[in-house]
C-alpha positions in Angstrom: 151.8 -51.8 -17.1 152.7 -48.3 -18.4 151.3 -49.2 -21.8 148.0 -50.2 -20.2 147.8 -46.9 -18.3 148.6 -44.9 -21.4 145.9 -46.8 -23.3 143.3 -46.2 -20.6 144.1 -42.5 -20.6 143.7 -42.3 -24.4 140.3 -44.0 -24.1 139.1 -41.7 -21.3 140.2 -38.6 -23.3 138.5 -39.9 -26.4 135.2 -40.4 -24.5 135.4 -36.9 -23.0 136.0 -35.3 -26.3 133.1 -37.3 -27.9 130.8 -36.1 -25.1 131.9 -32.5 -25.6 131.4 -32.6 -29.3 127.9 -34.0 -28.8 127.0 -31.4 -26.2 124.7 -29.4 -28.5 122.4 -32.4 -28.8 122.0 -32.9 -25.0 118.9 -31.6 -23.2 119.7 -28.1 -21.9 119.2 -27.7 -18.1 117.3 -25.1 -16.2 118.6 -21.6 -16.9 121.3 -22.9 -19.2 122.2 -20.8 -22.3 122.7 -23.1 -25.3 125.3 -22.8 -28.0 122.6 -21.1 -30.2 122.6 -18.2 -27.7 119.0 -18.9 -26.5 118.1 -18.8 -22.9 116.1 -21.9 -21.7 113.1 -21.6 -19.4 111.9 -24.9 -18.1 108.3 -25.4 -17.0 107.7 -28.4 -14.8 104.2 -29.9 -14.9 102.6 -33.2 -13.8 100.9 -33.8 -17.1 100.6 -32.4 -20.6 98.3 -29.3 -21.1 97.5 -28.1 -24.6 97.4 -24.5 -23.4 101.0 -24.6 -22.2 102.1 -26.3 -25.5 100.4 -23.7 -27.7 101.7 -20.9 -25.5 105.2 -22.3 -25.8 105.0 -22.2 -29.6 103.6 -18.7 -29.8 106.0 -17.3 -27.2 109.0 -18.7 -29.0 107.8 -17.2 -32.3 107.7 -13.7 -30.6 110.9 -14.3 -28.6 113.4 -16.2 -30.8 116.1 -15.8 -28.1 114.1 -17.9 -25.6 113.6 -21.6 -25.6 110.6 -22.8 -23.5 110.9 -26.4 -22.4 107.9 -28.3 -20.8 109.0 -31.1 -18.5 106.2 -33.6 -18.1 106.0 -36.3 -15.4 102.8 -38.1 -16.2 102.7 -40.5 -19.2 99.0 -39.9 -19.7 96.2 -42.5 -19.9 97.2 -46.0 -18.9 100.1 -44.8 -16.7 100.4 -45.2 -13.0 98.8 -41.9 -12.0 99.5 -42.3 -8.3 103.1 -43.2 -9.1 103.4 -40.1 -11.4 102.1 -37.8 -8.7 104.4 -39.3 -6.1 107.4 -38.9 -8.4 106.4 -35.3 -9.3 106.0 -34.3 -5.6 109.2 -36.0 -4.4 111.3 -34.6 -7.3 109.9 -31.1 -6.9 110.5 -31.2 -3.2 114.1 -32.4 -3.5 115.0 -30.0 -6.3 113.4 -26.9 -4.9 114.6 -27.3 -1.3 118.1 -27.9 -2.5 118.2 -24.8 -4.6 117.7 -26.5 -8.0 114.7 -27.4 -10.1 112.7 -26.0 -13.0 112.3 -22.3 -13.5 108.6 -22.5 -13.4 106.7 -25.1 -11.4 103.0 -26.2 -11.6 101.7 -26.1 -8.1 98.3 -27.7 -8.6 99.2 -31.1 -7.3 97.5 -31.2 -3.8 100.4 -32.9 -1.9 103.0 -30.2 -2.7 104.0 -28.4 0.5 103.6 -24.9 -1.0 103.6 -23.3 2.4 107.0 -24.8 3.1 108.3 -23.4 -0.2 107.2 -20.0 0.9 108.7 -20.3 4.3 112.0 -21.5 2.9 112.0 -18.6 0.4 112.4 -20.9 -2.6 109.6 -19.2 -4.5 109.7 -15.6 -5.9 107.3 -13.0 -4.4 105.4 -12.1 -7.6 103.8 -9.1 -5.9 107.2 -7.5 -5.9 107.8 -8.3 -9.6 104.3 -6.8 -10.4 105.1 -3.6 -8.6 108.5 -3.2 -10.2 107.3 -4.1 -13.7 106.1 -0.9 -15.5 104.5 -3.1 -18.2 102.3 -4.9 -15.7 98.8 -3.3 -15.4 97.0 -4.8 -12.4 93.7 -3.3 -13.5 93.5 -5.9 -16.3 93.3 -8.8 -13.8 90.9 -10.2 -11.2 93.0 -8.8 -8.3 90.7 -10.2 -5.6 91.7 -13.6 -6.7 95.4 -12.8 -6.7 95.0 -11.1 -3.3 93.2 -14.1 -2.0 96.0 -16.3 -3.2 98.6 -14.4 -1.2 100.7 -16.0 1.6 102.8 -14.1 4.1 101.7 -10.9 2.5 103.0 -11.8 -0.9 101.9 -13.6 -4.0 103.9 -16.8 -4.5 101.4 -18.9 -6.3 99.9 -17.5 -9.5 96.5 -18.9 -10.5 96.1 -18.5 -14.3 92.5 -19.7 -14.0 90.0 -20.3 -11.2 86.6 -21.8 -10.5 83.9 -20.6 -8.1 82.4 -22.6 -5.3 78.7 -22.0 -5.1 75.3 -23.2 -3.8 72.4 -24.3 -6.0 68.9 -25.0 -5.0 65.4 -26.2 -6.1 64.0 -22.7 -6.9 60.6 -23.9 -7.7 60.1 -25.9 -4.5 61.5 -23.0 -2.5 59.1 -20.6 -4.1 56.1 -22.9 -3.6 57.0 -23.2 0.1 56.5 -19.5 0.7 59.7 -19.4 2.9 61.6 -16.2 2.4 65.3 -15.6 3.0 68.0 -13.2 1.8 70.9 -15.4 0.5 73.0 -12.3 -0.1 73.9 -12.2 3.6 72.5 -15.3 5.4 74.5 -17.3 7.9 74.5 -21.0 8.6 72.5 -20.3 11.8 69.8 -18.7 9.6 70.1 -21.5 7.2 69.0 -23.9 9.9 65.9 -21.9 10.5 65.2 -21.7 6.8 65.8 -25.4 6.4 63.4 -26.4 9.1 60.7 -24.1 7.6 61.3 -25.5 4.1 60.9 -29.1 5.4 57.7 -28.1 7.3 56.2 -26.7 4.1 55.8 -30.3 2.7 58.5 -30.1 0.1 61.7 -32.0 0.4 62.7 -33.6 3.7 66.2 -32.3 3.8 67.9 -29.1 2.7 71.2 -31.0 2.0 71.7 -34.7 1.5 74.4 -37.2 0.9 76.9 -35.3 3.1 78.7 -36.7 6.2 79.3 -34.6 9.3 83.1 -34.7 8.6 82.6 -33.4 5.0 80.2 -30.7 6.1 82.6 -29.5 8.7 85.6 -29.5 6.4 83.6 -27.5 3.8 82.8 -24.9 6.5 86.4 -25.0 7.8 87.7 -24.3 4.2 85.4 -21.3 3.9 86.6 -20.0 7.2 90.2 -21.1 7.0 91.8 -17.7 7.3 89.6 -16.9 10.3 90.7 -20.1 12.1 94.3 -20.6 11.0 96.8 -17.8 11.1 99.7 -18.7 8.8 101.0 -15.2 8.5 103.1 -15.5 11.6 105.3 -18.2 13.0 104.5 -20.4 14.8 101.1 -20.9 13.1 98.2 -20.4 15.4 94.8 -22.1 15.4 91.6 -20.6 16.9 90.1 -23.5 18.8 87.0 -21.6 19.9 86.0 -20.8 16.3 86.6 -24.4 15.2 84.6 -25.7 18.2 81.7 -23.4 17.1 81.8 -24.8 13.6 81.7 -28.3 15.0 78.7 -27.4 17.1 77.0 -25.7 14.2 77.4 -28.8 12.0 76.0 -31.0 14.9 72.9 -28.8 15.0 72.5 -29.0 11.2 72.2 -32.8 11.5 70.2 -32.8 14.8 67.6 -30.5 13.2 67.6 -32.8 10.1 68.5 -29.9 7.8 71.5 -31.9 6.6 71.7 -35.7 6.4 74.3 -38.2 5.5 71.6 -40.6 4.2 71.5 -41.3 0.5 69.0 -39.0 -1.1 68.1 -39.1 -4.8 69.3 -36.1 -7.0 66.8 -33.3 -6.8 65.1 -34.6 -3.7 66.7 -32.0 -1.5 66.5 -28.2 -1.5 70.2 -27.3 -1.8 73.6 -28.7 -3.0 77.1 -27.4 -3.2 78.4 -26.8 -6.7 81.7 -26.0 -8.4 81.2 -23.5 -11.2 84.2 -24.2 -13.4 83.0 -22.1 -16.4 80.3 -19.4 -16.7 78.0 -21.8 -18.6 78.1 -24.1 -15.6 76.0 -21.5 -13.7 73.1 -22.4 -16.0 73.9 -26.1 -16.8 74.7 -27.5 -13.4 71.2 -26.8 -11.8 69.5 -28.3 -14.8 71.4 -31.6 -14.3 70.2 -31.9 -10.7 66.8 -30.3 -10.8 64.0 -30.4 -13.4 64.0 -27.9 -16.2 63.5 -24.4 -14.9 63.6 -25.5 -11.3 67.3 -25.0 -10.4 69.0 -21.8 -9.4 72.3 -20.7 -8.0 72.3 -19.0 -4.6 75.0 -17.5 -2.4 76.4 -20.0 0.2 75.6 -19.2 3.8 78.5 -17.9 5.9 79.6 -18.6 9.5 78.4 -16.2 12.2 80.8 -13.2 12.2 82.2 -14.0 8.8 81.9 -11.2 6.2 80.2 -12.2 3.0 82.5 -13.8 0.6 82.7 -16.8 -1.6 85.5 -19.3 -1.9 87.3 -20.2 -5.1 89.5 -23.0 -6.4 92.8 -22.0 -8.0 93.6 -23.7 -11.3 96.7 -23.7 -13.5 98.8 -22.4 -10.6 102.4 -21.6 -11.2 105.4 -20.7 -9.0 108.7 -19.1 -10.0 111.8 -20.7 -8.6 113.8 -18.2 -6.6 117.0 -19.9 -7.7 116.2 -19.7 -11.4 119.0 -18.1 -13.5 116.4 -16.8 -16.0 113.9 -15.1 -13.7 113.3 -12.2 -16.1 112.5 -14.5 -19.0 110.4 -16.8 -16.8 108.4 -13.9 -15.4 107.9 -12.6 -19.0 106.5 -16.0 -20.0 104.2 -16.0 -17.0 102.8 -12.6 -18.1 102.3 -14.1 -21.6 100.3 -16.9 -20.0 98.1 -14.3 -18.3 97.6 -12.3 -21.5 94.3 -12.0 -23.3 95.9 -13.8 -26.3 96.5 -17.0 -24.3 93.6 -16.7 -21.9 91.1 -16.8 -24.9 92.4 -20.2 -26.1 89.4 -22.6 -26.6 91.0 -25.3 -24.4 90.4 -23.3 -21.2 87.6 -24.7 -19.0 87.4 -22.2 -16.2 87.3 -18.5 -15.4 90.2 -16.4 -16.5 92.5 -14.3 -14.4 92.1 -11.7 -17.1 89.1 -9.4 -16.6 88.5 -8.6 -20.3 88.3 -12.3 -21.1 85.6 -12.9 -18.5 83.7 -9.8 -19.4 83.6 -10.8 -23.1 82.5 -14.4 -22.2 79.7 -13.1 -20.0 78.6 -10.5 -22.6 78.5 -13.2 -25.3 76.3 -15.3 -23.1 74.0 -12.5 -22.4 73.8 -11.5 -26.1 73.1 -15.2 -27.0 70.1 -15.2 -24.7 70.1 -18.9 -24.0 72.3 -22.0 -23.9 71.6 -25.6 -24.6 72.0 -27.9 -21.6 73.8 -31.2 -21.7 70.4 -32.8 -21.6 69.3 -30.9 -24.7 66.9 -28.4 -23.1 67.1 -24.7 -23.7 68.0 -22.6 -20.7 67.4 -18.8 -20.8 70.2 -16.4 -19.9 69.0 -13.2 -18.3 70.8 -10.1 -17.2 70.1 -10.9 -13.5 72.0 -14.2 -14.0 75.0 -12.4 -15.5 75.0 -9.9 -12.7 74.9 -12.7 -10.2 78.0 -14.4 -11.8 79.8 -11.0 -11.7 79.0 -10.6 -8.1 80.2 -14.1 -7.2 83.5 -13.3 -8.9 83.9 -10.1 -7.0 83.0 -11.8 -3.7 85.5 -14.6 -4.3 88.2 -14.0 -1.6 89.1 -17.3 0.0 91.0 -20.0 -1.9 89.8 -23.6 -1.2 92.2 -25.4 1.1 92.9 -28.6 -0.7 95.3 -30.2 1.9 94.8 -33.9 2.2 96.8 -34.0 5.5 94.6 -31.4 7.2 91.5 -33.1 5.9 92.7 -36.4 7.3 93.4 -34.8 10.7 89.9 -33.3 11.0 88.2 -36.4 9.8 90.0 -38.6 12.3 89.6 -36.4 15.3 86.1 -35.0 15.0 84.5 -38.5 15.1 85.0 -38.5 18.9 82.9 -35.3 19.2 80.0 -36.5 17.0 79.9 -39.9 18.7 79.7 -38.1 22.1 83.0 -39.3 23.4 84.6 -35.9 23.8 83.6 -32.3 24.0 83.9 -29.9 21.1 86.6 -27.9 22.9 88.6 -31.0 23.6 88.5 -32.2 20.0 89.2 -28.7 18.8 92.4 -28.6 20.9 93.5 -32.0 19.5 92.9 -30.8 15.9 94.7 -27.5 16.6 97.7 -29.3 18.0 98.0 -31.7 15.1 97.4 -29.1 12.4 99.8 -26.5 13.8 102.5 -29.2 14.3 102.1 -30.1 10.7 102.1 -26.5 9.4 105.1 -25.6 11.6 107.3 -28.4 10.4 
């Protein structure tokens, strides 16, 4: 019996020593300093991104004492994308909320409860780091985008790139109608008047087609999110009167046949929402919907009482783990990702957070004088177009709210109003109750 115990002890010691001797070959964990003296910064992402991979290589060449590791969850094409997303969300939640996890986390996955991370203080307030960092020059960046991304008065989610949410229209048909409007400051109420006049002119029947009431309402809700939902104080509050007004406005849009959920062929309507992911999209997207030379980008109407301002979509958004043991190195890598050097990489397909990069891109477009569309036609690039893009970028103040839970709540509840079963105020109160309950969890 004693011999067996001694033998078992020897085996256990041998395995332990073997594991220790092989430790240098094991994957280093977040914030761990390896035997080579390097500090490890782990970036957790859903799927591979060539920009991150190239940035990793270049940063390590400049900082030989830092090892950037990219942890990917998606297996790429052919894999179970829904399963990968669920795994990423569940793992990120478990790790972050238990004080663990990667040093840097990609926050672009829609089902991540970023607001909860902010409330639980598991993400670093980057605004503080920017103020304390003498090497950080805020004038180099599109600060209206960063200010728009703030929560609870601080920047916890850093968008490295962004796209603009715009409005395009059939410029030729609008010009021929003789209907005049100032899209720099028009409201949805004015849009109804304009839409009725456009339809009466003999042009297209509808101003906007292929859009359900629920979708139209959610679009307006997103543009007015900060006016309706106050997340800055707990408990979260919801302005039911403002939401009810939006519901009524959408109802009027459909009653006046300015907007329809009927299927309308592309180009057979006056206006359509558009996502401008890259400056060239400003010229190319209208040409795909409307005939050559007929399309144009306009400012989106705003709700009554809302100040002029466009919404934007955050892309390549990162958060810094408050429990990271290598916060200084992680922040330095974030700054590197924001740098002109990385932001000019050809794999980027959106607007840059770096001002100089955007300015150079727009100047190159203007100097070129024209671009070739995806259909092969030549589209002129004029200074007025470049000025419009610049103004849209300046006006971008509200990030698009991509929350599937809130979208589901609104879609489910507002049907009772549009079917005539309940009043706008009654439905608004139901929506408010469910949304605030969800956000206060």
